[in-house]
Residue frames as a rotation matrix with the C-alpha (Angstrom) as fourth column:
VAL 1
0.576 0.817 0.000 0.00
0.817 -0.576 0.000 0.00
0.000 0.000 -1.000 0.00
ARG 2
0.374 -0.515 -0.771 2.88
0.204 -0.766 0.610 2.34
-0.905 -0.385 -0.181 0.80
TRP 3
-0.699 -0.687 0.199 4.41
0.306 -0.035 0.951 1.81
-0.647 0.726 0.235 -2.64
MET 4
-0.139 0.740 0.658 1.04
0.982 0.017 0.189 2.27
0.128 0.672 -0.729 -4.31
MET 5
0.756 0.397 -0.521 0.65
0.520 -0.847 0.109 5.62
-0.398 -0.353 -0.847 -2.57
TYR 6
-0.073 -0.878 -0.474 4.18
0.096 -0.479 0.873 6.61
-0.993 0.019 0.119 -3.57
TRP 7
-0.748 -0.292 0.596 3.75
0.568 0.183 0.803 5.73
-0.343 0.939 0.029 -7.24
ILE 8
0.254 0.894 0.370 0.39
0.959 -0.281 0.022 7.49
0.123 0.349 -0.929 -7.51
VAL 9
0.749 -0.024 -0.663 1.73
0.253 -0.914 0.318 10.67
-0.613 -0.406 -0.678 -5.91
PHE 10
-0.317 -0.942 -0.115 4.94
0.132 -0.164 0.978 10.43
-0.939 0.294 0.176 -7.95
ALA 11
-0.453 0.226 0.863 2.95
0.887 0.213 0.410 10.01
-0.091 0.951 -0.296 -11.19
LEU 12
0.691 0.723 0.017 0.88
0.723 -0.690 -0.018 13.08
-0.002 0.025 -1.000 -10.35
PHE 13
0.436 -0.634 -0.639 4.08
0.064 -0.686 0.725 14.98
-0.897 -0.357 -0.259 -9.53
MET 14
-0.581 -0.707 0.402 5.66
0.425 0.158 0.891 13.95
-0.694 0.689 0.209 -12.84
ALA 15
-0.012 0.661 0.750 2.56
0.995 -0.069 0.076 14.98
0.102 0.747 -0.657 -14.80
THR 16
0.908 0.354 -0.226 2.46
0.389 -0.911 0.135 18.42
-0.158 -0.210 -0.965 -13.21
GLU 17
0.229 -0.913 -0.338 6.24
0.101 -0.323 0.941 18.78
-0.968 -0.250 0.018 -13.28
THR 18
-0.350 -0.325 0.878 6.32
0.861 0.257 0.438 18.17
-0.368 0.910 0.190 -17.02
LEU 19
0.424 0.605 0.674 4.06
0.800 -0.599 0.035 21.15
0.426 0.524 -0.737 -17.59
THR 20
0.988 0.029 -0.151 5.42
0.110 -0.823 0.557 23.47
-0.108 -0.567 -0.817 -14.93
ASP 21
0.263 -0.963 0.053 9.07
0.701 0.229 0.676 22.67
-0.663 -0.140 0.735 -15.65
LEU 22
-0.022 -0.234 0.972 8.96
0.932 -0.357 -0.065 24.93
0.363 0.904 0.226 -18.69
PHE 23
0.547 0.409 0.730 7.86
0.238 -0.912 0.333 27.93
0.802 -0.008 -0.597 -16.66
ILE 24
0.914 -0.101 0.394 9.64
-0.396 -0.439 0.807 27.67
0.092 -0.893 -0.441 -13.31
SER 25
0.724 -0.683 -0.095 12.89
0.683 0.729 -0.035 25.88
0.094 -0.040 0.995 -14.09
TRP 26
0.118 -0.701 0.703 14.71
0.325 -0.642 -0.695 29.20
0.938 0.310 0.152 -14.08
PHE 27
0.862 0.200 0.466 14.16
-0.355 -0.418 0.836 29.66
0.363 -0.886 -0.289 -10.32
PRO 28
-0.195 -0.966 0.172 17.35
-0.814 0.062 -0.578 29.38
0.547 -0.252 -0.798 -8.26
PHE 29
-0.822 -0.283 0.494 17.83
-0.526 0.710 -0.468 25.92
-0.219 -0.645 -0.732 -6.74
TYR 30
0.161 0.947 -0.278 14.83
-0.987 0.152 -0.051 24.57
-0.005 0.283 0.959 -8.65
TYR 31
0.239 -0.104 -0.966 16.42
-0.402 0.894 -0.195 21.20
0.884 0.435 0.172 -9.40
GLU 32
-0.835 -0.544 -0.077 17.75
-0.120 0.316 -0.941 20.86
0.537 -0.777 -0.329 -5.85
VAL 33
-0.532 0.731 0.427 14.27
-0.772 -0.211 -0.600 21.52
-0.348 -0.649 0.677 -4.42
LYS 34
0.374 0.674 -0.637 12.76
-0.875 0.485 0.000 19.05
0.309 0.557 0.771 -6.87
THR 35
-0.219 -0.551 -0.805 15.28
-0.149 0.835 -0.530 16.38
0.964 0.004 -0.265 -5.84
ALA 36
-0.955 -0.113 0.275 14.65
-0.276 -0.010 -0.961 17.07
0.111 -0.994 -0.021 -2.15
PHE 37
-0.124 0.986 0.110 10.89
-0.971 -0.098 -0.218 16.79
-0.204 -0.134 0.970 -2.75
VAL 38
0.373 0.221 -0.901 11.26
-0.564 0.825 -0.031 13.39
0.737 0.520 0.432 -4.43
LEU 39
-0.625 -0.639 -0.449 13.47
0.028 0.556 -0.830 12.19
0.780 -0.532 -0.330 -1.58
TRP 40
-0.768 0.434 0.472 10.87
-0.618 -0.310 -0.722 13.47
-0.167 -0.846 0.506 0.90
LEU 41
0.267 0.893 -0.361 8.20
-0.947 0.313 0.074 11.51
0.179 0.323 0.929 -0.97
LEU 42
0.269 -0.245 -0.932 10.33
-0.298 0.899 -0.322 8.37
0.916 0.364 0.168 -0.95
SER 43
-0.658 -0.694 0.293 11.70
-0.461 0.063 -0.885 8.47
0.595 -0.717 -0.362 2.58
PRO 44
-0.091 0.625 -0.775 10.21
0.495 0.704 0.510 5.96
0.864 -0.337 -0.373 5.03
TYR 45
-0.665 -0.211 -0.717 10.92
0.744 -0.270 -0.611 8.40
-0.065 -0.939 0.337 7.88
THR 46
-0.896 0.318 -0.310 8.94
-0.291 -0.948 -0.132 11.33
-0.336 -0.028 0.941 6.50
ARG 47
-0.501 0.712 0.492 6.30
0.718 0.659 -0.224 9.28
-0.484 0.241 -0.841 4.66
GLY 48
-0.715 0.132 -0.687 5.67
-0.280 -0.954 0.107 12.23
-0.641 0.269 0.719 2.37
SER 49
-0.836 0.417 -0.357 3.83
-0.294 0.210 0.933 10.25
0.464 0.884 -0.053 -0.28
SER 50
-0.511 0.673 -0.536 1.49
0.797 0.604 -0.001 8.71
0.323 -0.427 -0.844 2.33
LEU 51
-0.505 0.277 -0.817 0.79
0.460 -0.715 -0.527 12.15
-0.730 -0.642 0.234 3.76
LEU 52
-0.763 0.187 -0.619 0.00
-0.543 -0.705 0.455 13.71
-0.351 0.684 0.640 0.40
TYR 53
-0.804 0.480 -0.351 -2.05
0.060 0.653 0.755 10.70
0.592 0.586 -0.553 -0.70
ARG 54
-0.441 0.649 -0.621 -4.18
0.894 0.382 -0.236 10.68
0.084 -0.658 -0.748 2.45
LYS 55
-0.439 0.240 -0.866 -4.66
0.348 -0.843 -0.410 14.45
-0.829 -0.481 0.286 2.61
PHE 56
-0.362 0.204 -0.910 -5.26
-0.650 -0.755 0.090 15.26
-0.668 0.623 0.406 -1.06
VAL 57
-0.800 -0.041 -0.599 -5.42
-0.554 0.435 0.710 12.34
0.231 0.900 -0.371 -3.49
HIS 58
-0.871 0.448 -0.200 -7.70
0.480 0.864 -0.154 9.94
0.104 -0.230 -0.968 -1.63
PRO 59
-0.341 0.802 -0.490 -10.37
0.285 -0.409 -0.867 12.54
-0.896 -0.435 -0.089 -0.70
THR 60
-0.356 0.179 -0.917 -10.43
-0.780 -0.597 0.186 13.81
-0.514 0.782 0.352 -4.27
LEU 61
-0.867 0.012 -0.498 -10.74
-0.321 0.750 0.578 10.31
0.380 0.661 -0.647 -5.68
SER 62
-0.771 0.614 -0.169 -13.48
0.566 0.540 -0.623 9.48
-0.291 -0.576 -0.764 -3.17
LYS 63
-0.247 0.689 -0.681 -15.49
-0.160 -0.722 -0.673 12.55
-0.956 -0.057 0.289 -4.16
LYS 64
-0.116 0.112 -0.987 -15.12
-0.951 -0.300 0.078 11.82
-0.287 0.948 0.141 -7.87
GLU 65
-0.706 -0.262 0.658 -15.55
-0.226 0.964 0.141 8.03
-0.671 -0.049 -0.740 -7.68
LYS 66
0.202 0.875 0.441 -18.91
0.343 0.358 -0.868 7.93
-0.917 0.327 -0.228 -9.48
ASP 67
0.706 -0.001 -0.708 -17.66
-0.556 -0.620 -0.554 10.22
-0.439 0.785 -0.438 -12.25
ILE 68
-0.367 -0.919 -0.141 -14.53
-0.867 0.284 0.409 8.11
-0.336 0.272 -0.902 -12.68
ASP 69
-0.525 0.239 0.817 -16.57
0.120 0.971 -0.206 4.91
-0.843 -0.010 -0.538 -12.85
THR 70
0.607 0.791 -0.074 -18.85
0.102 -0.170 -0.980 6.50
-0.788 0.587 -0.184 -15.45
TYR 71
0.431 -0.530 -0.731 -15.88
-0.860 -0.486 -0.154 7.60
-0.274 0.695 -0.665 -17.57
VAL 72
-0.641 -0.681 0.353 -14.29
-0.570 0.731 0.375 4.15
-0.513 0.039 -0.857 -17.32
LEU 73
-0.132 0.696 0.706 -17.55
0.337 0.702 -0.628 2.49
-0.932 0.155 -0.327 -18.39
GLN 74
0.794 0.408 -0.452 -17.95
-0.217 -0.504 -0.836 4.90
-0.569 0.761 -0.312 -21.32
ALA 75
0.009 -0.881 -0.474 -14.35
-0.961 -0.138 0.238 4.34
-0.275 0.453 -0.848 -22.38
ARG 76
-0.641 -0.203 0.740 -14.83
-0.166 0.978 0.124 0.57
-0.749 -0.044 -0.661 -22.24
GLU 77
0.315 0.858 0.406 -18.00
0.375 0.280 -0.884 0.76
-0.872 0.431 -0.233 -24.36
ARG 78
0.753 -0.083 -0.652 -16.43
-0.537 -0.650 -0.537 3.13
-0.379 0.755 -0.535 -26.88
GLY 79
-0.330 -0.944 -0.013 -13.32
-0.832 0.284 0.476 0.97
-0.446 0.167 -0.879 -27.05
TYR 80
-0.421 0.250 0.872 -15.39
0.206 0.963 -0.177 -2.14
-0.883 0.105 -0.457 -27.75
GLU 81
0.677 0.736 -0.011 -17.45
0.200 -0.198 -0.960 -0.34
-0.708 0.648 -0.281 -30.40
MET 82
0.486 -0.569 -0.663 -14.32
-0.821 -0.557 -0.125 0.99
-0.298 0.605 -0.738 -32.09
MET 83
-0.556 -0.697 0.454 -12.66
-0.514 0.717 0.471 -2.41
-0.653 0.029 -0.757 -31.98
VAL 84
-0.034 0.638 0.769 -15.70
0.460 0.693 -0.555 -4.00
-0.887 0.335 -0.317 -33.65
ARG 85
0.833 0.390 -0.393 -15.97
-0.096 -0.597 -0.796 -1.20
-0.545 0.701 -0.460 -36.24
TYR 86
0.233 -0.828 -0.510 -12.30
-0.948 -0.310 0.071 -1.24
-0.217 0.467 -0.857 -37.19
GLY 87
-0.509 -0.350 0.787 -12.18
-0.264 0.933 0.244 -5.03
-0.819 -0.083 -0.567 -37.01
LYS 88
0.410 0.735 0.540 -15.02
0.428 0.367 -0.826 -5.26
-0.805 0.569 -0.165 -39.54
ARG 89
0.836 -0.129 -0.533 -13.35
-0.462 -0.689 -0.558 -2.65
-0.295 0.713 -0.636 -41.72
GLY 90
-0.182 -0.983 0.032 -10.05
-0.867 0.175 0.466 -4.53
-0.464 0.057 -0.884 -41.56
LEU 91
-0.357 0.121 0.926 -11.68
0.158 0.985 -0.068 -7.85
-0.921 0.122 -0.371 -42.43
ASN 92
0.749 0.657 0.084 -13.53
0.237 -0.147 -0.960 -6.23
-0.619 0.740 -0.265 -45.35
LEU 93
0.537 -0.633 -0.558 -10.28
-0.809 -0.573 -0.128 -4.73
-0.239 0.520 -0.820 -46.66
ALA 94
-0.486 -0.737 0.470 -8.51
-0.580 0.674 0.457 -8.09
-0.653 -0.051 -0.755 -46.34
ALA 95
0.015 0.576 0.818 -11.34
0.394 0.748 -0.534 -9.91
-0.919 0.330 -0.216 -48.10
THR 96
0.894 0.301 -0.332 -11.40
-0.130 -0.535 -0.835 -7.32
-0.429 0.789 -0.439 -50.89
ALA 97
0.127 -0.937 -0.326 -7.64
-0.942 -0.217 0.255 -7.57
-0.310 0.275 -0.910 -51.31
ALA 98
-0.505 -0.289 0.814 -7.84
-0.179 0.957 0.229 -11.38
-0.845 -0.030 -0.535 -51.44
VAL 99
0.450 0.746 0.491 -10.61
0.428 0.302 -0.852 -11.30
-0.784 0.594 -0.184 -54.06
GLN 100
0.824 -0.184 -0.536 -8.72
-0.497 -0.689 -0.527 -8.75
-0.273 0.701 -0.659 -56.16
ALA 101
-0.238 -0.969 0.070 -5.52
-0.841 0.242 0.484 -10.79
-0.486 0.056 -0.872 -55.94
ALA 102
-0.322 0.184 0.929 -7.38
0.200 0.972 -0.123 -13.94
-0.925 0.147 -0.349 -56.94
ALA 103
0.752 0.657 0.052 -9.07
0.225 -0.183 -0.957 -12.15
-0.619 0.732 -0.286 -59.85
LYS 104
0.550 -0.614 -0.566 -5.78
-0.794 -0.594 -0.127 -10.75
-0.259 0.520 -0.814 -61.14
SER 105
-0.536 -0.844 0.026 -3.96
-0.810 0.522 0.266 -14.06
-0.239 0.121 -0.964 -60.94
GLN 106
0.375 0.781 0.500 -6.89
-0.540 0.622 -0.568 -16.22
-0.754 -0.057 0.654 -62.04
GLY 107
0.775 -0.100 -0.624 -5.26
-0.572 0.310 -0.760 -17.10
0.269 0.946 0.183 -65.32
ALA 108
-0.284 -0.956 -0.077 -2.04
-0.758 0.272 -0.593 -18.20
0.588 -0.110 -0.801 -63.66
LEU 109
-0.454 0.186 0.871 -3.95
-0.726 0.490 -0.483 -20.15
-0.517 -0.852 -0.087 -61.01
ALA 110
0.650 0.756 0.074 -6.17
-0.542 0.529 -0.653 -21.87
-0.533 0.384 0.754 -63.56
GLY 111
0.504 -0.553 -0.664 -3.15
-0.638 0.279 -0.717 -22.77
0.582 0.785 -0.213 -65.70
ARG 112
-0.556 -0.733 0.391 -1.41
-0.794 0.331 -0.509 -24.22
0.244 -0.594 -0.767 -62.68
LEU 113
-0.138 0.596 0.791 -4.44
-0.621 0.570 -0.537 -26.29
-0.771 -0.566 0.291 -61.74
ARG 114
0.783 0.440 -0.439 -4.85
-0.607 0.389 -0.693 -27.57
-0.134 0.810 0.571 -65.33
SER 115
-0.059 -0.895 -0.443 -1.32
-0.855 0.274 -0.440 -28.91
0.515 0.353 -0.782 -65.25
PHE 116
-0.808 -0.133 0.574 -2.48
-0.467 0.739 -0.486 -31.49
-0.360 -0.661 -0.659 -62.71
SER 117
-0.110 0.771 -0.627 -4.63
-0.870 0.231 0.436 -33.76
0.481 0.594 0.645 -64.81
MET 118
0.734 0.441 0.516 -6.10
-0.630 0.725 0.278 -37.12
-0.252 -0.529 0.810 -63.83
GLN 119
0.781 -0.522 -0.343 -3.33
0.113 0.658 -0.744 -38.75
0.614 0.543 0.573 -65.83
ASP 120
-0.173 -0.876 0.451 -0.76
-0.411 -0.352 -0.841 -37.07
0.895 -0.330 -0.299 -63.60
LEU 121
0.031 0.256 0.966 -2.59
-1.000 0.005 0.030 -38.15
0.003 -0.967 0.256 -60.47
ARG 122
0.940 0.341 0.028 -2.86
-0.340 0.939 -0.047 -41.80
-0.042 0.035 0.999 -61.70
SER 123
0.472 -0.829 -0.301 0.86
0.001 0.342 -0.940 -41.94
0.881 0.443 0.162 -62.35
ILE 124
-0.128 -0.496 0.859 1.61
-0.919 -0.267 -0.291 -41.45
0.373 -0.826 -0.421 -58.64
PRO 125
-0.476 -0.093 -0.875 2.39
-0.038 0.996 -0.085 -44.90
0.879 -0.007 -0.477 -57.20
ASP 126
0.602 0.715 0.355 0.11
-0.506 -0.003 0.863 -46.22
0.618 -0.699 0.360 -54.44
GLU 127
-0.559 -0.817 -0.142 1.82
-0.351 0.388 -0.852 -47.29
0.751 -0.427 -0.504 -51.30
């Protein structure tokens, strides 16, 4: 549970840090403060990630739980619909390509099949 809290808080930190890094990286000792913050999050003595998770992340997630569940359900349904739609489209394209390839090479295929006559098949020894 401790590591789960750490990774959730660290992921949120990295997401915000990616955006804010462009604007505030010019502050003096910015990188030192950022390193100290990550060490504070990670340290088992300070339990920074547990503190931030329990004070901010968990209450926010609890308040928004129904909305999150709704979004997850919508994403699942949309994902399934898109998979079916693009799967059908892909199968149709593959079938069309196979039919076109067979139509273009029909003469070669028919000539190849004609070369195997019944006479050829009778000349194969039975074992």
